[in-house]
N, C-alpha and C positions, 0 to 999 in steps of 0.2 A: 729264460724266454723271450721268447723273439712275440717282437712286441701286437706281431698283426696278428696273428692267434688270437681271437679271438673265443670267452665262454663259450660255448655250443645247450649248455644243459637249464633247464628250468626258463626255459622260455614261452612265448603265446603269440603266436604258433613255436610247433614245431622247429629245431635244424631241419632245413632241407637239405636234397644230399647233396645240393651244391656249398652249401658251407662249410659241411662236414667234406668234402671235397676240399677245396680248398684250404682246410686248414690243415687239412694231408695235407695238402703240396707245401706247406710254407715249411712244414714240418722236417720235412724229408730235404726242404732247398739248404732249412739248418745245422740238421745233422748232417749233411755231407757238401753244404759248403759250398753247391753251386748254384744260380739261379736258373743256369741252364746248362745240362750237361751235351760233354761234348756225345760226339755220336754212339762212342762205342762204346758208353753209361748209359746211353737212352736206355735201353732197355731194361735194366737195374732199378733208372728213374723209374723207369714208368712201371713197374710190382712192386713197388718196393709204395711208392705214392698208395698203390690200389690194396693195399696190402694195414695200412693205415687207416684207412677210407675206409675200411669191413672193424679195424678195430674200436676207433670213433665210433661208427653207426653205432656198434653191437652193447660200444660202452655209456653212451648217450640213450638210450634205449632203456640199458637197464635200471640207471641211475633211479633213486627214488629219495624224496625230497616233500616235507611237510609245509613247506616256503611255499607259498603262494606264486605264481609264476610271474614272472619280469614283463613286461610291458619291454619290447625294443624301443617303441620309437621314446619311451624314458630315460629308458638305459642311454640312447645314442647323443640328448641334451646332455645327459649328468655330464655325461665323456666330454664331453664340446665343450661346457660348460668349466672342465680341470682345465684342459687345453690351453683353453683361453686368456683366466686365470696365468697357469703356469709359463705361456710360452708371455706373455704381457709383462709379467716381470723382468724378464731376459735381456 
């Protein structure tokens, strides 16, 4: 899985449309193997991003959980601490 795609479910406040679209762009980039498609493939790339964005929003909105919502700042701090520990030993 692409490391740039972040979980979007069960956050307070909920994932924004920009976050959902950014995840869709990362997914399409990974699957297509291109960070910037050629002019010949731009239309197909854009259509795929829109389709994945819509599917992702539908999924995130439909998911149900009994876990308490996660705080974005707390999760970001945890990720920074993991990264610091991982890269400090390298």
